[in-house]
N, CA, C and O atoms as a GROMACS GRO file, in nm:
protein
  272
    1MET      N    1  11.161  12.064  10.885
    1MET     CA    2  11.051  11.988  10.835
    1MET      C    3  11.011  12.045  10.690
    1MET      O    4  11.030  12.162  10.656
    2PHE      N    5  10.951  11.944  10.610
    2PHE     CA    6  10.944  11.978  10.474
    2PHE      C    7  10.785  12.018  10.454
    2PHE      O    8  10.751  12.058  10.342
    3PHE      N    9  10.694  12.010  10.552
    3PHE     CA   10  10.558  12.030  10.541
    3PHE      C   11  10.529  12.159  10.613
    3PHE      O   12  10.588  12.195  10.714
    4GLN      N   13  10.428  12.228  10.549
    4GLN     CA   14  10.378  12.354  10.616
    4GLN      C   15  10.296  12.307  10.752
    4GLN      O   16  10.260  12.192  10.774
    5ARG      N   17  10.277  12.408  10.828
    5ARG     CA   18  10.213  12.373  10.960
    5ARG      C   19  10.061  12.388  10.954
    5ARG      O   20   9.996  12.356  11.054
    6SER      N   21  10.001  12.436  10.847
    6SER     CA   22   9.869  12.452  10.858
    6SER      C   23   9.804  12.439  10.708
    6SER      O   24   9.870  12.471  10.609
    7GLY      N   25   9.682  12.395  10.698
    7GLY     CA   26   9.603  12.388  10.575
    7GLY      C   27   9.607  12.268  10.507
    7GLY      O   28   9.685  12.180  10.543
    8LEU      N   29   9.532  12.253  10.412
    8LEU     CA   30   9.499  12.139  10.325
    8LEU      C   31   9.612  12.140  10.213
    8LEU      O   32   9.635  12.240  10.145
    9ALA      N   33   9.679  12.026  10.201
    9ALA     CA   34   9.783  12.011  10.089
    9ALA      C   35   9.719  11.953   9.974
    9ALA      O   36   9.615  11.888   9.985
   10LYS      N   37   9.782  11.976   9.853
   10LYS     CA   38   9.735  11.907   9.736
   10LYS      C   39   9.859  11.832   9.682
   10LYS      O   40   9.966  11.884   9.651
   11LEU      N   41   9.827  11.701   9.674
   11LEU     CA   42   9.926  11.595   9.639
   11LEU      C   43   9.903  11.523   9.506
   11LEU      O   44   9.790  11.517   9.459
   12HIS      N   45  10.005  11.470   9.447
   12HIS     CA   46   9.987  11.375   9.339
   12HIS      C   47  10.052  11.237   9.389
   12HIS      O   48  10.173  11.226   9.411
   13TYR      N   49   9.969  11.143   9.403
   13TYR     CA   50   9.994  11.013   9.450
   13TYR      C   51  10.064  10.926   9.348
   13TYR      O   52  10.006  10.908   9.241
   14GLY      N   53  10.182  10.868   9.366
   14GLY     CA   54  10.252  10.779   9.270
   14GLY      C   55  10.235  10.640   9.332
   14GLY      O   56  10.171  10.623   9.435
   15ALA      N   57  10.292  10.546   9.270
   15ALA     CA   58  10.278  10.399   9.312
   15ALA      C   59  10.360  10.382   9.450
   15ALA      O   60  10.313  10.302   9.530
   16SER      N   61  10.470  10.445   9.481
   16SER     CA   62  10.537  10.433   9.611
   16SER      C   63  10.570  10.559   9.694
   16SER      O   64  10.631  10.559   9.801
   17ASP      N   65  10.516  10.674   9.625
   17ASP     CA   66  10.548  10.800   9.698
   17ASP      C   67  10.446  10.900   9.644
   17ASP      O   68  10.368  10.873   9.553
   18PHE      N   69  10.454  11.025   9.709
   18PHE     CA   70  10.362  11.125   9.673
   18PHE      C   71  10.458  11.252   9.643
   18PHE      O   72  10.569  11.263   9.696
   19THR      N   73  10.405  11.344   9.556
   19THR     CA   74  10.460  11.468   9.525
   19THR      C   75  10.380  11.581   9.577
   19THR      O   76  10.262  11.584   9.542
   20ILE      N   77  10.425  11.674   9.656
   20ILE     CA   78  10.344  11.773   9.704
   20ILE      C   79  10.339  11.896   9.583
   20ILE      O   80  10.437  11.952   9.534
   21LEU      N   81  10.216  11.916   9.556
   21LEU     CA   82  10.174  12.010   9.445
   21LEU      C   83  10.153  12.158   9.500
   21LEU      O   84  10.193  12.260   9.445
   22GLU      N   85  10.081  12.149   9.621
   22GLU     CA   86  10.054  12.270   9.700
   22GLU      C   87  10.073  12.234   9.850
   22GLU      O   88  10.016  12.139   9.903
   23GLY      N   89  10.154  12.317   9.910
   23GLY     CA   90  10.199  12.292  10.059
   23GLY      C   91  10.080  12.300  10.139
   23GLY      O   92   9.984  12.369  10.105
   24GLY      N   93  10.084  12.222  10.256
   24GLY     CA   94   9.983  12.221  10.360
   24GLY      C   95  10.024  12.135  10.467
   24GLY      O   96  10.136  12.086  10.461
   25ALA      N   97   9.945  12.108  10.570
   25ALA     CA   98   9.994  12.021  10.670
   25ALA      C   99   9.915  11.881  10.665
   25ALA      O  100   9.958  11.781  10.721
   26HIS      N  101   9.806  11.883  10.600
   26HIS     CA  102   9.724  11.752  10.587
   26HIS      C  103   9.653  11.732  10.466
   26HIS      O  104   9.631  11.824  10.388
   27VAL      N  105   9.616  11.611  10.448
   27VAL     CA  106   9.507  11.582  10.333
   27VAL      C  107   9.397  11.517  10.399
   27VAL      O  108   9.410  11.482  10.517
   28LEU      N  109   9.291  11.497  10.337
   28LEU     CA  110   9.173  11.446  10.382
   28LEU      C  111   9.148  11.281  10.335
   28LEU      O  112   9.170  11.239  10.221
   29CYS      N  113   9.104  11.213  10.431
   29CYS     CA  114   9.083  11.053  10.403
   29CYS      C  115   8.959  11.059  10.310
   29CYS      O  116   8.858  11.122  10.337
   30ALA      N  117   8.978  10.983  10.191
   30ALA     CA  118   8.867  10.976  10.113
   30ALA      C  119   8.757  10.898  10.157
   30ALA      O  120   8.649  10.910  10.100
   31VAL      N  121   8.776  10.810  10.264
   31VAL     CA  122   8.662  10.729  10.308
   31VAL      C  123   8.587  10.805  10.439
   31VAL      O  124   8.465  10.819  10.446
   32THR      N  125   8.673  10.846  10.530
   32THR     CA  126   8.619  10.897  10.666
   32THR      C  127   8.612  11.054  10.663
   32THR      O  128   8.531  11.114  10.733
   33GLY      N  129   8.702  11.119  10.577
   33GLY     CA  130   8.695  11.262  10.576
   33GLY      C  131   8.792  11.327  10.684
   33GLY      O  132   8.806  11.449  10.694
   34ASP      N  133   8.858  11.235  10.764
   34ASP     CA  134   8.950  11.273  10.861
   34ASP      C  135   9.074  11.343  10.798
   34ASP      O  136   9.117  11.311  10.686
   35LYS      N  137   9.131  11.442  10.878
   35LYS     CA  138   9.250  11.508  10.846
   35LYS      C  139   9.371  11.400  10.872
   35LYS      O  140   9.382  11.339  10.978
   36ILE      N  141   9.456  11.387  10.765
   36ILE     CA  142   9.567  11.298  10.792
   36ILE      C  143   9.699  11.395  10.787
   36ILE      O  144   9.724  11.456  10.683
   37PRO      N  145   9.769  11.404  10.882
   37PRO     CA  146   9.899  11.499  10.873
   37PRO      C  147   9.982  11.414  10.768
   37PRO      O  148   9.981  11.292  10.756
   38LEU      N  149  10.055  11.510  10.692
   38LEU     CA  150  10.134  11.447  10.582
   38LEU      C  151  10.246  11.345  10.633
   38LEU      O  152  10.281  11.244  10.572
   39GLU      N  153  10.297  11.390  10.758
   39GLU     CA  154  10.408  11.303  10.799
   39GLU      C  155  10.352  11.175  10.845
   39GLU      O  156  10.434  11.086  10.871
   40GLU      N  157  10.218  11.148  10.860
   40GLU     CA  158  10.151  11.021  10.894
   40GLU      C  159  10.094  10.952  10.784
   40GLU      O  160  10.045  10.841  10.801
   41LEU      N  161  10.095  11.005  10.673
   41LEU     CA  162  10.045  10.955  10.535
   41LEU      C  163  10.110  10.824  10.501
   41LEU      O  164  10.229  10.822  10.468
   42ARG      N  165  10.035  10.711  10.507
   42ARG     CA  166  10.107  10.593  10.463
   42ARG      C  167  10.032  10.513  10.358
   42ARG      O  168  10.089  10.424  10.295
   43TYR      N  169   9.891  10.549  10.336
   43TYR     CA  170   9.807  10.470  10.260
   43TYR      C  171   9.734  10.571  10.155
   43TYR      O  172   9.680  10.675  10.192
   44TRP      N  173   9.740  10.528  10.019
   44TRP     CA  174   9.676  10.603   9.914
   44TRP      C  175   9.656  10.498   9.794
   44TRP      O  176   9.710  10.388   9.782
   45ASN      N  177   9.570  10.558   9.712
   45ASN     CA  178   9.552  10.479   9.579
   45ASN      C  179   9.596  10.568   9.465
   45ASN      O  180   9.530  10.669   9.441
   46ASP      N  181   9.705  10.536   9.390
   46ASP     CA  182   9.747  10.621   9.290
   46ASP      C  183   9.650  10.628   9.159
   46ASP      O  184   9.640  10.726   9.085
   47ASP      N  185   9.587  10.518   9.148
   47ASP     CA  186   9.491  10.524   9.028
   47ASP      C  187   9.382  10.619   9.060
   47ASP      O  188   9.354  10.697   8.968
   48ARG      N  189   9.318  10.630   9.167
   48ARG     CA  190   9.210  10.713   9.208
   48ARG      C  191   9.253  10.844   9.270
   48ARG      O  192   9.172  10.936   9.281
   49GLN      N  193   9.378  10.853   9.311
   49GLN     CA  194   9.434  10.977   9.366
   49GLN      C  195   9.360  11.000   9.491
   49GLN      O  196   9.314  11.112   9.514
   50GLU      N  197   9.344  10.896   9.579
   50GLU     CA  198   9.281  10.919   9.716
   50GLU      C  199   9.379  10.875   9.814
   50GLU      O  200   9.466  10.791   9.790
   51ALA      N  201   9.360  10.944   9.940
   51ALA     CA  202   9.442  10.923  10.052
   51ALA      C  203   9.354  10.846  10.167
   51ALA      O  204   9.234  10.870  10.182
   52TYR      N  205   9.415  10.766  10.235
   52TYR     CA  206   9.328  10.696  10.349
   52TYR      C  207   9.403  10.700  10.471
   52TYR      O  208   9.526  10.703  10.468
   53ARG      N  209   9.330  10.702  10.593
   53ARG     CA  210   9.397  10.738  10.724
   53ARG      C  211   9.459  10.618  10.772
   53ARG      O  212   9.549  10.629  10.855
   54ASP      N  213   9.418  10.483  10.724
   54ASP     CA  214   9.472  10.359  10.772
   54ASP      C  215   9.445  10.240  10.674
   54ASP      O  216   9.390  10.257  10.565
   55ALA      N  217   9.483  10.135  10.712
   55ALA     CA  218   9.450  10.016  10.628
   55ALA      C  219   9.314   9.982  10.612
   55ALA      O  220   9.271   9.946  10.502
   56GLY      N  221   9.235   9.991  10.720
   56GLY     CA  222   9.092   9.970  10.712
   56GLY      C  223   9.023  10.059  10.621
   56GLY      O  224   8.941  10.012  10.541
   57ALA      N  225   9.050  10.192  10.626
   57ALA     CA  226   9.003  10.297  10.533
   57ALA      C  227   9.037  10.260  10.393
   57ALA      O  228   8.956  10.268  10.301
   58ALA      N  229   9.168  10.216  10.379
   58ALA     CA  230   9.201  10.180  10.244
   58ALA      C  231   9.127  10.056  10.181
   58ALA      O  232   9.097  10.053  10.062
   59LEU      N  233   9.102   9.966  10.260
   59LEU     CA  234   9.021   9.854  10.221
   59LEU      C  235   8.865   9.891  10.200
   59LEU      O  236   8.796   9.828  10.121
   60GLU      N  237   8.823   9.981  10.265
   60GLU     CA  238   8.687  10.028  10.247
   60GLU      C  239   8.682  10.110  10.114
   60GLU      O  240   8.576  10.113  10.051
   61GLY      N  241   8.778  10.166  10.075
   61GLY     CA  242   8.788  10.260   9.958
   61GLY      C  243   8.813  10.166   9.832
   61GLY      O  244   8.778  10.202   9.719
   62PHE      N  245   8.881  10.035   9.859
   62PHE     CA  246   8.887   9.962   9.751
   62PHE      C  247   8.752   9.886   9.726
   62PHE      O  248   8.718   9.867   9.610
   63LYS      N  249   8.676   9.844   9.828
   63LYS     CA  250   8.550   9.783   9.833
   63LYS      C  251   8.450   9.884   9.765
   63LYS      O  252   8.368   9.836   9.686
   64ARG      N  253   8.450  10.009   9.787
   64ARG     CA  254   8.362  10.103   9.725
   64ARG      C  255   8.383  10.117   9.584
   64ARG      O  256   8.286  10.134   9.511
   65ALA      N  257   8.514  10.110   9.534
   65ALA     CA  258   8.556  10.108   9.400
   65ALA      C  259   8.528   9.995   9.322
   65ALA      O  260   8.542  10.000   9.200
   66GLY      N  261   8.484   9.881   9.384
   66GLY     CA  262   8.455   9.744   9.332
   66GLY      C  263   8.583   9.675   9.303
   66GLY      O  264   8.577   9.596   9.209
   67VAL      N  265   8.699   9.688   9.362
   67VAL     CA  266   8.804   9.616   9.337
   67VAL      C  267   8.835   9.513   9.419
   67VAL      O  268   8.920   9.430   9.386
   68VAL      N  269   8.765   9.506   9.543
   68VAL     CA  270   8.760   9.391   9.633
   68VAL      C  271   8.613   9.331   9.660
   68VAL      O  272   8.598   9.234   9.735
   0.00000   0.00000   0.00000
């Protein structure tokens, strides 16, 4: 496994992938504050460097940013 078992990770989000800057087990959803295990992370915004727990949270993030 490539991810550490505990703690908050620091990532850099790219257009189609992310780079782990500081190891950890999860990141926080920018909309809900929920913990997202790194192996379950599928949604993020590379412009705002935000992670989202699911498609609904990603849509809400775009709405809050005035993109949608």
